[in-house]
Each structure stands twice: as C-alpha cells, then as structure tokens.
VMD Tcl script that builds the backbone (N, CA, C; Angstrom):
set m [mol new atoms 219]
animate dup $m
set s [atomselect $m all]
$s set {name element resname resid chain x y z} {
  {N N MET 1 A 300.611 184.297 98.873}
  {CA C MET 1 A 300.260 185.302 99.852}
  {C C MET 1 A 301.258 186.449 99.764}
  {N N ASN 2 A 300.740 187.655 99.765}
  {CA C ASN 2 A 301.586 188.840 99.743}
  {C C ASN 2 A 302.085 189.105 101.164}
  {N N LEU 3 A 303.396 189.022 101.369}
  {CA C LEU 3 A 303.952 189.147 102.705}
  {C C LEU 3 A 303.830 190.555 103.270}
  {N N ASP 4 A 303.808 191.567 102.399}
  {CA C ASP 4 A 303.601 192.938 102.884}
  {C C ASP 4 A 302.189 193.106 103.441}
  {N N ILE 5 A 301.222 192.534 102.765}
  {CA C ILE 5 A 299.844 192.597 103.243}
  {C C ILE 5 A 299.717 191.818 104.551}
  {N N PHE 6 A 300.361 190.663 104.616}
  {CA C PHE 6 A 300.352 189.862 105.844}
  {C C PHE 6 A 300.865 190.696 107.007}
  {N N ALA 7 A 302.006 191.342 106.835}
  {CA C ALA 7 A 302.609 192.144 107.907}
  {C C ALA 7 A 301.691 193.293 108.304}
  {N N GLY 8 A 301.071 193.914 107.318}
  {CA C GLY 8 A 300.185 195.034 107.593}
  {C C GLY 8 A 298.920 194.645 108.332}
  {N N LYS 9 A 298.444 193.449 108.095}
  {CA C LYS 9 A 297.206 192.992 108.723}
  {C C LYS 9 A 297.450 192.241 110.025}
  {N N TRP 10 A 298.702 192.039 110.395}
  {CA C TRP 10 A 299.005 191.210 111.555}
  {C C TRP 10 A 298.333 191.737 112.823}
  {N N LYS 11 A 298.433 193.031 113.085}
  {CA C LYS 11 A 297.847 193.572 114.318}
  {C C LYS 11 A 296.344 193.340 114.357}
  {N N GLN 12 A 295.685 193.503 113.226}
  {CA C GLN 12 A 294.247 193.263 113.154}
  {C C GLN 12 A 293.937 191.783 113.351}
  {N N ALA 13 A 294.730 190.929 112.751}
  {CA C ALA 13 A 294.442 189.498 112.719}
  {C C ALA 13 A 294.999 188.748 113.918}
  {N N ARG 14 A 295.753 189.424 114.757}
  {CA C ARG 14 A 296.412 188.756 115.876}
  {C C ARG 14 A 295.417 188.039 116.796}
  {N N GLY 15 A 294.318 188.694 117.125}
  {CA C GLY 15 A 293.297 188.058 117.958}
  {C C GLY 15 A 292.681 186.854 117.266}
  {N N GLN 16 A 292.462 186.985 115.981}
  {CA C GLN 16 A 291.935 185.868 115.201}
  {C C GLN 16 A 292.924 184.716 115.183}
  {N N ALA 17 A 294.215 185.039 115.072}
  {CA C ALA 17 A 295.252 184.004 115.055}
  {C C ALA 17 A 295.230 183.195 116.342}
  {N N LYS 18 A 294.958 183.861 117.453}
  {CA C LYS 18 A 294.888 183.147 118.732}
  {C C LYS 18 A 293.724 182.155 118.738}
  {N N GLU 19 A 292.634 182.522 118.064}
  {CA C GLU 19 A 291.511 181.589 117.943}
  {C C GLU 19 A 291.865 180.426 117.016}
  {N N TRP 20 A 292.524 180.739 115.902}
  {CA C TRP 20 A 292.886 179.695 114.945}
  {C C TRP 20 A 293.875 178.711 115.543}
  {N N TRP 21 A 294.856 179.234 116.235}
  {CA C TRP 21 A 295.955 178.409 116.750}
  {C C TRP 21 A 296.090 178.632 118.247}
  {N N GLY 22 A 295.225 178.000 119.006}
  {CA C GLY 22 A 295.155 178.183 120.447}
  {C C GLY 22 A 296.408 177.813 121.215}
  {N N LYS 23 A 297.277 177.035 120.607}
  {CA C LYS 23 A 298.514 176.662 121.294}
  {C C LYS 23 A 299.554 177.782 121.282}
  {N N LEU 24 A 299.336 178.797 120.467}
  {CA C LEU 24 A 300.264 179.929 120.460}
  {C C LEU 24 A 299.999 180.793 121.687}
  {N N THR 25 A 301.057 181.154 122.371}
  {CA C THR 25 A 300.928 181.991 123.563}
  {C C THR 25 A 300.938 183.465 123.176}
  {N N ASP 26 A 300.586 184.316 124.130}
  {CA C ASP 26 A 300.678 185.755 123.887}
  {C C ASP 26 A 302.117 186.150 123.589}
  {N N ASP 27 A 303.063 185.515 124.253}
  {CA C ASP 27 A 304.476 185.789 123.973}
  {C C ASP 27 A 304.840 185.396 122.543}
  {N N ASP 28 A 304.326 184.250 122.086}
  {CA C ASP 28 A 304.566 183.833 120.695}
  {C C ASP 28 A 304.046 184.902 119.736}
  {N N LEU 29 A 302.826 185.344 119.970}
  {CA C LEU 29 A 302.201 186.319 119.092}
  {C C LEU 29 A 302.959 187.639 119.098}
  {N N GLU 30 A 303.490 188.014 120.244}
  {CA C GLU 30 A 304.291 189.235 120.345}
  {C C GLU 30 A 305.599 189.090 119.566}
  {N N ARG 31 A 306.249 187.941 119.702}
  {CA C ARG 31 A 307.526 187.688 119.006}
  {C C ARG 31 A 307.365 187.628 117.494}
  {N N ILE 32 A 306.234 187.188 117.028}
  {CA C ILE 32 A 306.001 187.030 115.588}
  {C C ILE 32 A 306.083 188.372 114.873}
  {N N GLU 33 A 305.589 189.435 115.495}
  {CA C GLU 33 A 305.727 190.794 114.982}
  {C C GLU 33 A 305.296 190.957 113.526}
  {N N GLY 34 A 304.319 190.189 113.081}
  {CA C GLY 34 A 303.855 190.320 111.703}
  {C C GLY 34 A 304.770 189.683 110.683}
  {N N ARG 35 A 305.675 188.833 111.138}
  {CA C ARG 35 A 306.609 188.182 110.220}
  {C C ARG 35 A 306.127 186.769 109.918}
  {N N TYR 36 A 305.882 186.536 108.653}
  {CA C TYR 36 A 305.388 185.245 108.162}
  {C C TYR 36 A 306.282 184.095 108.596}
  {N N ASP 37 A 307.595 184.258 108.427}
  {CA C ASP 37 A 308.518 183.180 108.753}
  {C C ASP 37 A 308.499 182.844 110.236}
  {N N LYS 38 A 308.314 183.851 111.082}
  {CA C LYS 38 A 308.246 183.598 112.522}
  {C C LYS 38 A 306.955 182.874 112.886}
  {N N LEU 39 A 305.860 183.218 112.230}
  {CA C LEU 39 A 304.600 182.519 112.484}
  {C C LEU 39 A 304.708 181.067 112.058}
  {N N VAL 40 A 305.262 180.829 110.896}
  {CA C VAL 40 A 305.442 179.453 110.422}
  {C C VAL 40 A 306.300 178.668 111.417}
  {N N GLY 41 A 307.382 179.263 111.879}
  {CA C GLY 41 A 308.255 178.598 112.847}
  {C C GLY 41 A 307.557 178.310 114.161}
  {N N ALA 42 A 306.749 179.259 114.641}
  {CA C ALA 42 A 306.017 179.057 115.891}
  {C C ALA 42 A 305.001 177.922 115.750}
  {N N LEU 43 A 304.334 177.860 114.604}
  {CA C LEU 43 A 303.374 176.771 114.381}
  {C C LEU 43 A 304.072 175.422 114.309}
  {N N GLN 44 A 305.222 175.395 113.681}
  {CA C GLN 44 A 305.990 174.149 113.624}
  {C C GLN 44 A 306.351 173.696 115.035}
  {N N GLU 45 A 306.782 174.629 115.840}
  {CA C GLU 45 A 307.209 174.306 117.199}
  {C C GLU 45 A 306.037 173.854 118.069}
  {N N ARG 46 A 304.954 174.602 118.053}
  {CA C ARG 46 A 303.820 174.302 118.938}
  {C C ARG 46 A 303.003 173.091 118.498}
  {N N TYR 47 A 302.872 172.901 117.175}
  {CA C TYR 47 A 302.007 171.838 116.671}
  {C C TYR 47 A 302.774 170.647 116.105}
  {N N GLY 48 A 304.085 170.782 115.959}
  {CA C GLY 48 A 304.870 169.682 115.413}
  {C C GLY 48 A 304.653 169.481 113.921}
  {N N TRP 49 A 304.250 170.536 113.244}
  {CA C TRP 49 A 303.983 170.457 111.817}
  {C C TRP 49 A 305.259 170.607 111.009}
  {N N ALA 50 A 305.254 170.007 109.826}
  {CA C ALA 50 A 306.323 170.238 108.858}
  {C C ALA 50 A 306.184 171.667 108.336}
  {N N LYS 51 A 307.268 172.204 107.800}
  {CA C LYS 51 A 307.255 173.583 107.311}
  {C C LYS 51 A 306.165 173.794 106.262}
  {N N LYS 52 A 306.048 172.891 105.330}
  {CA C LYS 52 A 305.054 173.006 104.258}
  {C C LYS 52 A 303.634 173.024 104.826}
  {N N GLN 53 A 303.377 172.184 105.801}
  {CA C GLN 53 A 302.056 172.137 106.415}
  {C C GLN 53 A 301.743 173.457 107.123}
  {N N ALA 54 A 302.710 174.004 107.846}
  {CA C ALA 54 A 302.516 175.272 108.534}
  {C C ALA 54 A 302.310 176.405 107.529}
  {N N GLU 55 A 303.089 176.425 106.462}
  {CA C GLU 55 A 302.933 177.455 105.426}
  {C C GLU 55 A 301.551 177.379 104.785}
  {N N ASP 56 A 301.112 176.165 104.465}
  {CA C ASP 56 A 299.788 175.987 103.856}
  {C C ASP 56 A 298.680 176.466 104.792}
  {N N GLU 57 A 298.817 176.157 106.071}
  {CA C GLU 57 A 297.825 176.573 107.066}
  {C C GLU 57 A 297.759 178.098 107.175}
  {N N VAL 58 A 298.893 178.756 107.245}
  {CA C VAL 58 A 298.930 180.211 107.348}
  {C C VAL 58 A 298.322 180.836 106.092}
  {N N THR 59 A 298.705 180.352 104.941}
  {CA C THR 59 A 298.183 180.891 103.687}
  {C C THR 59 A 296.673 180.717 103.611}
  {N N ARG 60 A 296.185 179.548 103.950}
  {CA C ARG 60 A 294.743 179.271 103.899}
  {C C ARG 60 A 293.983 180.205 104.833}
  {N N ARG 61 A 294.445 180.327 106.060}
  {CA C ARG 61 A 293.749 181.154 107.046}
  {C C ARG 61 A 293.765 182.640 106.658}
  {N N PHE 62 A 294.927 183.141 106.252}
  {CA C PHE 62 A 295.012 184.561 105.949}
  {C C PHE 62 A 294.352 184.914 104.627}
  {N N ASP 63 A 294.339 184.010 103.669}
  {CA C ASP 63 A 293.598 184.268 102.438}
  {C C ASP 63 A 292.105 184.374 102.744}
  {N N ALA 64 A 291.591 183.480 103.582}
  {CA C ALA 64 A 290.182 183.518 103.967}
  {C C ALA 64 A 289.891 184.777 104.779}
  {N N TYR 65 A 290.792 185.137 105.678}
  {CA C TYR 65 A 290.629 186.340 106.487}
  {C C TYR 65 A 290.588 187.584 105.602}
  {N N SER 66 A 291.476 187.652 104.626}
  {CA C SER 66 A 291.513 188.787 103.708}
  {C C SER 66 A 290.252 188.868 102.872}
  {N N ALA 67 A 289.761 187.718 102.441}
  {CA C ALA 67 A 288.523 187.689 101.642}
  {C C ALA 67 A 287.340 188.167 102.474}
  {N N GLU 68 A 287.270 187.753 103.735}
  {CA C GLU 68 A 286.191 188.202 104.621}
  {C C GLU 68 A 286.288 189.704 104.856}
  {N N ASP 69 A 287.496 190.196 105.050}
  {CA C ASP 69 A 287.717 191.616 105.295}
  {C C ASP 69 A 287.266 192.444 104.095}
  {N N THR 70 A 287.515 191.949 102.907}
  {CA C THR 70 A 287.138 192.661 101.675}
  {C C THR 70 A 285.614 192.711 101.545}
  {N N THR 71 A 284.919 191.646 101.896}
  {CA C THR 71 A 283.471 191.615 101.743}
  {C C THR 71 A 282.776 192.455 102.808}
  {N N ARG 72 A 283.432 192.728 103.917}
  {CA C ARG 72 A 282.840 193.568 104.970}
  {C C ARG 72 A 282.826 195.034 104.592}
  {N N ARG 73 A 283.628 195.431 103.653}
  {CA C ARG 73 A 283.729 196.855 103.289}
  {C C ARG 73 A 282.635 197.269 102.361}
}
mol reanalyze $m
mol bondsrecalc $m
mol representation Tube
mol addrep $m
C-alpha cells in the first residue's frame, strides 16, 4: 500500500472506515489524521489484533476502496 495515497484518501475514506471498524470512535478517527501507523495502532487497541493482522486488514480494505474509487471514474 502506498502510504502517501493512504494519507491523501483518508478524509474521503474516514466515513467508510467507521463502517468497516465500528469500534473506532470519532476521537480515534480524528487522532489517526491519515496516518497508517496510527490506524494500525487504534485497530490493535480496539480489536485486540496483532500488528500483522491489523496491517493486513487495513491494506485489504484500502486496496479494495481504491479499486472501487478507480472504477467509479
């Protein structure tokens, strides 16, 4: 996953992220600020996931989100 693209799409994807990971609070989403490492850490904290599991989940979701965004254009 390209971290620059992740950061750039964060504001757009923030609402989607709340649907994907309902345990994240609005405060969590605000603190993440488009930073991949902060999102991974928040998922680990809220869901009790290992770092690798959280990274895989973020990559899977954002890759799919990016692919959907590309096909909408």
